[in-house]
GUVO-471361 format. One record per residue: x, y negated, z of N, C-alpha, C, O in turn; residue in one letter. Coordinates in steps of 0.1 Angstrom, whole numbers, padded with zeros to 4 digits, always signed. Each point is the difference from the previous one (the first is absolute). Example, Ala and Ser with C-alpha at 12.3 -4.5 7.8 and 13.67 -1.06 7.14 Angstrom:
// residues 2
+0132+0057+0078-0009-0012+0000+0009-0012+0000+0010+0000+0007a -0014-0011-0014+0009-0011+0000-0008-0011+0008+0005-0011+0001s 
// end
This chain:
// residues 152
-0104-1012+0905+0002-0014-0002+0006-0007+0012-0006+0002+0011m +0016-0009-0012+0006-0007+0011-0009-0013+0003-0007-0005-0008d +0008+0001+0020-0007-0012+0005+0007-0012-0005+0012-0001+0002e -0019-0009-0008+0006-0012-0005-0007-0011+0008-0012-0001+0002i +0021-0008+0003-0005-0012+0008+0003-0013-0007+0011-0002-0004e -0021-0006+0003+0001-0013-0006-0002-0011+0011-0010+0001+0008y +0019-0010-0007-0001-0012+0009+0002-0012-0007+0005+0000-0011r -0010-0011+0016+0002-0013-0006+0015-0003-0001+0007+0002+0009h -0003-0007-0021+0015-0002-0002+0005-0012+0009+0012+0000+0003s -0020-0009+0002+0004-0011+0008-0004+0001+0015-0004-0010+0006h +0004+0023-0001-0006+0002+0013+0007-0007+0011-0006-0004+0010r +0019+0002-0011+0007-0007+0011-0004-0015+0001-0002-0005+0010r +0002-0001-0022-0004-0014+0000-0015-0002+0004-0003-0009+0008q -0005+0019-0012-0014-0001+0005-0001+0002+0015-0008-0008+0007l +0015+0017-0002+0000+0002+0015+0006-0012+0008-0006-0004+0010l +0017-0001-0015+0005-0012+0006-0009-0012+0000-0001-0007+0009l -0006+0005-0020-0010-0010-0001-0011+0002+0009-0005-0010+0007t +0000+0022-0006-0011+0003+0010+0004-0002+0014-0008-0005+0008g +0020+0009-0004+0005-0002+0013+0002-0015+0003-0004-0004+0011v +0009-0003-0020+0002-0015+0001-0014-0007+0002-0001-0008+0009a -0009+0013-0016-0013-0006+0001-0007+0003+0013-0007-0008+0006l +0010+0021-0001-0006+0004+0013+0007-0009+0011-0007-0004+0009a +0020+0002-0010+0007-0008+0010-0005-0014-0001-0001-0007+0011a -0002+0002-0022-0005-0014-0002-0014-0001+0007-0003-0010+0007l -0006+0020-0009-0013+0000+0007+0002+0000+0015-0008-0007+0007a +0017+0015-0002+0002+0001+0014+0006-0014+0005-0004-0005+0011v +0013-0001-0018+0006-0013+0004-0011-0011-0001+0002-0010+0007s -0012+0012-0014-0011-0010+0000-0009+0003+0012-0005-0010+0006i +0002+0022-0004-0010+0004+0010+0005-0002+0015-0008-0004+0008l +0020+0007-0006+0005-0001+0014+0000-0014+0005-0006-0002+0011v +0011-0008-0018-0001-0014+0006-0015-0004+0001-0003-0008+0009p -0005+0012-0019-0014-0004+0000-0007+0005+0013-0007-0007+0007m +0009+0020-0004-0006+0006+0012+0007-0005+0013-0007-0002+0010f +0019-0001-0011+0007-0006+0012-0006-0014+0003-0003-0003+0012w +0001-0005-0022-0006-0013+0001-0015+0001+0006-0004-0008+0008g -0003+0018-0013-0014+0002+0005+0001+0005+0015-0009-0005+0008l +0018+0013-0004+0001+0005+0014+0004-0011+0009-0004+0000+0012s +0012-0009-0016+0005-0011+0009-0009-0013-0001+0002-0009+0008t -0011+0009-0018-0009-0012-0001+0007-0011-0008-0006-0011-0001g +0018+0013-0004+0008-0010-0007-0001+0004-0015+0010+0006-0005d -0020-0010-0002-0001+0004-0014-0006-0012-0008-0008-0008+0005h +0011+0008-0018-0005-0010-0009-0010+0007-0009+0003+0011-0006d -0015-0016+0004-0010+0006-0007+0004+0002-0015-0004+0010-0006e +0011-0019+0000+0005+0001-0014+0009+0012-0001-0001+0007-0010r +0011-0006+0019+0009+0011+0000-0007+0014+0002+0003+0010-0006l -0013-0011+0015-0008+0012+0003-0007+0005-0013+0000+0011-0004l -0007-0021-0003-0007+0003-0012+0010+0005-0011-0003+0010-0007l +0014-0016+0006+0010+0004-0010+0005+0015+0003+0002+0008-0009a +0000-0005+0022+0004+0013+0004-0011+0010-0003+0003+0011-0005g -0015-0014+0008-0011+0009-0003-0002+0003-0014-0006+0010-0004l +0010-0020-0005-0002+0002-0014+0012+0008-0006-0001+0008-0009m +0013-0011+0013+0012+0005-0006+0004+0014+0005+0005+0008-0007s -0007-0005+0020+0004+0012+0006-0007+0012-0007+0007+0010-0003a -0020-0010+0001-0006+0012-0007+0005+0002-0014+0001+0011-0005p +0002-0022-0002+0005+0001-0013+0013+0006+0000+0003+0009-0009i +0006-0013+0018+0013+0006+0001-0001+0015+0004+0007+0008-0006c -0016-0005+0015-0001+0014+0005-0006+0009-0012+0005+0011-0002a -0015-0016-0005-0005+0008-0011+0010+0002-0011+0001+0011-0006a +0007-0022+0003+0010+0002-0010+0011+0009+0004+0005+0008-0008s -0001-0008+0021+0009+0010+0005-0004+0014-0001+0007+0009-0004a -0020-0006+0007-0005+0013-0002+0000+0004-0015+0003+0012-0003l -0006-0021-0006+0000+0003-0014+0014+0004-0004+0002+0011-0007f +0008-0019+0010+0014+0003-0004+0005+0013+0007+0007+0008-0007f -0010-0006+0019+0005+0013+0007-0007+0012-0006+0006+0010-0002i -0019-0011-0001-0007+0011-0007+0007+0003-0013+0002+0012-0004d +0001-0022-0004+0006+0002-0013+0014+0007+0001+0004+0008-0008r +0003-0013+0019+0014+0006+0002+0000+0014+0004+0008+0008-0004a -0018-0004+0012+0000+0014+0006-0008+0010-0007+0000+0012+0003l -0008-0017-0013-0009+0009-0008+0008+0008-0010+0010-0005-0005s -0015+0017+0002+0007+0008-0010-0009+0010-0007-0011+0002+0005r +0015+0003-0016-0008+0010-0008+0009+0012+0000+0011+0000-0004t -0017+0012+0007+0007+0012+0000-0008+0010-0009-0012+0002+0001v +0020+0003-0011-0006+0009-0010+0006+0014+0002+0012+0002+0001v -0021+0008+0000+0004+0014+0001-0009+0009-0008-0009-0005-0008n +0010+0018+0009-0008+0009-0008-0014+0000+0003-0008+0003-0009a +0004-0008+0021-0015+0000+0003-0006-0013-0005-0012+0001-0003e +0019-0012+0003-0006-0012-0005+0008-0012+0004+0012+0000+0001g -0019-0012+0001+0007-0012+0003-0005-0005+0014-0012-0001+0003i +0022-0001+0006-0002-0005+0013+0003-0015+0000+0011-0004-0004h -0020-0004+0009+0002-0014+0002+0002-0002+0015-0010+0002+0008v +0022-0006-0004+0003-0002+0014+0002-0015+0004+0010-0006-0005k -0019+0001+0012+0001-0014+0005+0001+0001+0015-0003+0010+0007r +0008-0021+0000+0002+0000+0014-0013+0003+0008+0000+0007+0010p -0011-0012-0015-0013+0002+0008-0009+0011-0006-0010+0004+0006a +0013+0001-0018-0009+0009-0006+0007+0009-0010+0010-0005-0007r -0014+0017+0006+0006+0009-0010-0012+0006-0008-0011+0002+0004r +0014+0001-0017-0010+0005-0009+0007+0010-0009+0011-0002-0005r -0019+0013+0002+0005+0010-0009-0010+0002-0011-0012+0001+0002f +0018+0000-0014-0008+0002-0012+0005+0013-0007+0011-0001-0006c -0018+0012+0006+0005+0012-0007-0001-0003-0015-0007-0008-0005p +0016+0015-0003+0001-0002-0014-0014+0002-0007-0003-0007-0009w -0005+0016+0014-0013+0002-0007-0010-0012+0001-0009-0001-0007r +0012-0008+0017-0009-0011+0002+0005-0013-0008-0006-0010+0001e +0017+0011-0008+0006-0011-0007-0003+0002-0015+0004+0009-0006i -0011-0019+0001-0004+0001-0014+0011-0006-0009+0004+0006-0010a +0002-0017+0014+0011-0006-0007+0009-0009+0009-0004-0004+0011s +0015+0000-0016+0009-0009+0006+0002-0012-0009+0004+0002-0011i -0006-0014+0017+0000-0012-0009+0008-0011+0007+0000+0000+0013a +0005-0009-0020+0005-0013+0005-0010-0010-0006+0002-0004-0011s -0011-0001+0019-0011-0008-0004+0003-0015-0002+0010-0005+0005l -0018-0002-0013+0001-0014-0003-0003-0007+0013-0006+0006+0009e +0011-0019-0007+0007-0008-0009+0015+0002+0001+0007-0004-0010p -0002+0008+0021+0014+0000+0002+0008+0012-0004+0012-0001-0002s -0019+0013+0002+0007+0012-0003+0012+0003+0010+0009+0006-0003h -0010-0012+0015+0011+0001+0009-0002+0011+0010+0010+0003+0008s -0021+0004-0007-0002+0011+0009-0007+0011-0007-0007-0002-0010q +0008+0014+0016-0006+0012-0006-0013+0002+0007-0002-0001+0012v -0009+0004-0020-0013+0002+0005-0004+0014-0004+0001+0004-0012t -0007+0004+0021-0005+0013-0003-0015-0002-0003-0007-0007+0007l +0003+0013-0018-0015+0000-0003-0004+0014+0004+0004+0010-0006v -0013-0010+0016-0004+0013+0005-0012+0006-0008-0007-0008-0007l +0004+0020+0009-0011+0007-0008-0014-0006+0004-0009+0001-0008t +0008-0007+0020-0013-0005+0003-0001-0015-0005-0010-0007+0003d +0020+0002-0010-0001-0013-0006+0007-0011+0009+0001-0011-0005g +0002+0014+0017+0007-0010+0009+0014-0001-0004+0006+0008-0006s +0000-0019+0011+0014-0004-0003+0008+0000+0013-0006-0003+0011l +0018+0007-0011+0009+0000+0011+0013-0006-0004+0007+0007-0009l -0003-0018+0014+0013-0006-0004+0011+0005+0009-0002+0000+0012t +0013+0005-0018+0011+0006+0008+0009-0012+0004+0002-0009-0007l +0004+0011+0019+0009-0010+0005+0013+0000-0008+0007-0010+0000p -0003+0021-0005+0012+0001-0008-0001+0011-0010-0008+0010+0003a +0014-0009-0014+0009-0011-0005-0007-0013-0003-0011+0000-0004p +0018-0010+0006-0005-0014-0003+0010-0007-0008+0012+0001+0002a -0016-0009-0011+0009-0008-0009+0005-0012+0008-0007-0007+0007k +0020+0005-0008+0006-0012+0006-0004-0013-0009-0007+0002-0010s +0012-0013+0014-0002-0012-0007+0005+0000-0014-0004-0007-0009a +0015+0015+0007+0006+0002-0013-0010+0007-0010-0005+0011+0004d +0002-0017-0015-0009+0006-0010+0005+0014-0005-0008+0009-0003r +0021-0008+0001+0005+0012-0005+0005+0009+0011+0012+0001+0002a -0021+0005+0005+0004+0009+0012-0001+0014-0005-0010+0007+0000d +0022-0001-0003+0001+0013-0005-0004+0011+0010-0006+0010-0003a +0009-0013+0016-0003+0010+0011-0015+0001+0001-0005+0011+0003s -0003-0022-0005-0014+0001+0001-0006+0008-0012-0008+0009+0002f +0013-0012-0014-0005+0007-0011+0003+0015+0001-0008+0009-0004e +0020-0006+0009+0004+0014+0002-0009+0007+0011-0004+0011-0002h +0001-0018+0012-0009+0005+0011-0014+0003-0006-0006+0011+0003g +0000-0020-0011-0013+0002-0006+0000+0012-0009-0009+0008+0000v +0020-0007-0008+0001+0011-0010+0001+0013+0008-0006+0011-0004a +0013-0011+0015+0002+0013+0008-0013+0004+0007-0003+0011+0000e -0004-0021+0005-0013+0003+0006-0010+0006-0011-0007+0009+0003l +0007-0015-0014-0009+0005-0011+0004+0014-0004-0008+0009-0003r +0021-0006+0002+0005+0013-0003-0004+0011+0010-0005+0011-0003r +0006-0015+0016-0004+0009+0011-0016+0002-0001-0004+0012+0003h -0003-0022-0006-0015+0002-0001-0003+0010-0011-0008+0009+0002l +0014-0011-0013-0002+0008-0012+0004+0015+0003-0007+0009-0003k +0018-0007+0009+0005+0013+0004-0009+0007+0010-0003+0012-0002t -0001-0019+0012-0008+0006+0011-0014+0002-0004-0007+0009+0005n +0001-0017-0014-0014+0002-0004+0000+0011-0011-0010+0007-0001t +0020-0006-0007+0000+0010-0010+0002+0014+0006-0007+0009-0004r +0015-0008+0015+0002+0013+0006-0012+0005+0008-0001+0012+0002s -0009-0021+0001-0011+0004+0008-0012+0004-0010-0010+0006+0005r +0011-0009-0017-0011+0003-0010+0000+0014-0004-0009+0004-0008r 
// end
């Protein structure tokens, strides 16, 4: 079986959004710390910076994670590759593959121990009729059926 890799269809936009939010967080923090170091600061601006910079930084990490995460399927199982963490699920540990309520926009693995693992890709775009998502889900289910049948 060849290796199949799924990535988010809008990864460039997600990455650009993440980089822009990171730059915004830096542009908030640098003047804030400059004002603190020189003693020329306004308490209201300091409070606004302390509230908005972490929100921008956390949002940047979210978008960058979405942009760089991927799902790799091969004969051994499914690899979930994220920037900070990787996870491998062999076919024997996967009970089923579902796209769960309410949005049906992401694929979730139901593992044999009852736990759930949401895959970063394939993921449905904002368009309700996303044929590539439906094709990806069908292909994942076909691989699960093929690989679990061959091991029995």
